C-alpha positions as CSV (number, residue, x, y, z in Angstrom):
1,M,0.0,0.0,0.0
2,P,1.5,3.4,-1.0
3,T,2.3,5.8,1.8
4,I,1.7,9.5,1.7
5,G,4.5,11.6,2.9
6,W,4.8,15.3,3.7
7,F,5.9,16.2,0.2
8,E,2.8,14.7,-1.3
9,I,0.6,16.5,1.2
10,L,2.4,19.8,0.4
11,I,1.7,19.2,-3.3
12,V,-2.0,18.6,-2.6
13,V,-2.2,21.8,-0.5
14,V,-0.5,23.9,-3.2
15,V,-2.8,22.5,-5.9
16,A,-5.9,23.1,-3.7
17,I,-4.8,26.7,-3.1
18,V,-4.3,27.3,-6.9
19,V,-7.6,25.7,-7.8
20,I,-9.8,27.0,-5.0
21,G,-7.9,30.3,-4.5
22,P,-6.2,31.6,-1.4
23,K,-9.3,33.6,-0.4
24,D,-11.6,30.6,-0.1
25,F,-9.1,28.0,1.0
26,P,-9.5,28.6,4.8
27,F,-13.3,28.3,4.3
28,M,-12.9,25.0,2.5
29,L,-10.6,23.7,5.2
30,K,-13.2,24.6,7.9
31,K,-15.9,22.9,5.8
32,A,-13.8,19.8,5.3
33,G,-13.0,19.6,9.0
34,S,-16.7,19.9,9.8
35,W,-17.5,17.0,7.5
36,I,-14.8,14.9,9.0
37,G,-16.1,15.6,12.5
38,T,-19.6,14.7,11.5
39,I,-18.4,11.4,10.0
40,K,-16.4,10.6,13.1
41,K,-19.5,11.1,15.3
42,Y,-21.6,8.8,13.1
43,V,-18.9,6.1,13.1
44,S,-18.5,6.4,16.9
45,N,-22.3,6.2,17.3
46,I,-22.4,3.0,15.2
47,Q,-19.5,1.4,17.1
48,N,-21.3,2.1,20.4
49,E,-24.6,0.7,19.1
50,V,-22.8,-2.5,17.9
51,A,-21.0,-2.8,21.3
52,D,-24.4,-2.4,23.1
53,L,-25.9,-5.1,20.9
54,E,-23.1,-7.5,21.6
55,L,-23.4,-6.8,25.3
56,D,-27.2,-7.4,25.2
57,N,-26.6,-10.7,23.3
58,I,-24.0,-11.8,25.9
59,Q,-26.3,-10.9,28.8
60,S,-29.3,-12.7,27.2
61,E,-27.2,-15.9,26.6
62,E,-25.8,-15.9,30.2
63,P,-29.0,-17.2,31.9
64,K,-29.3,-20.0,29.4
65,I,-25.7,-21.0,30.0
66,Q,-26.1,-20.9,33.8
67,S,-29.3,-22.9,33.6
68,R,-27.4,-25.7,31.8
69,E,-24.4,-25.8,34.2
70,P,-26.2,-27.5,37.1
71,K,-27.3,-30.4,34.8
72,V,-23.7,-31.0,33.7
73,K,-22.5,-30.9,37.3
74,D,-25.2,-33.3,38.5
75,K,-24.2,-35.8,35.7
76,N,-20.6,-35.6,36.8
77,K,-21.5,-36.2,40.4
78,N,-23.5,-39.3,39.4
79,K,-20.6,-40.6,37.5
80,D,-18.3,-40.1,40.4
81,N,-20.7,-41.9,42.8
82,E,-20.9,-44.8,40.4
83,K,-17.1,-45.2,40.5
84,I,-17.0,-45.4,44.2
């Protein structure tokens, strides 16, 4: 995967200043920063929702697992008693 260095970033900034113009360049940077911030909020929100869903699934499965454990322990106890 190609890496982007400082020289490449400098070239993009110079081209953007030439194309957009030095007057509107700060406004465009602010707008781009706002879009990036909004995207980060949405991604964070989605990650939190997925984590909550996973936690809910784990919590809903826990009682099922605990209800199965005594049966397994009882079977092991019976096997131990038969050996004696």
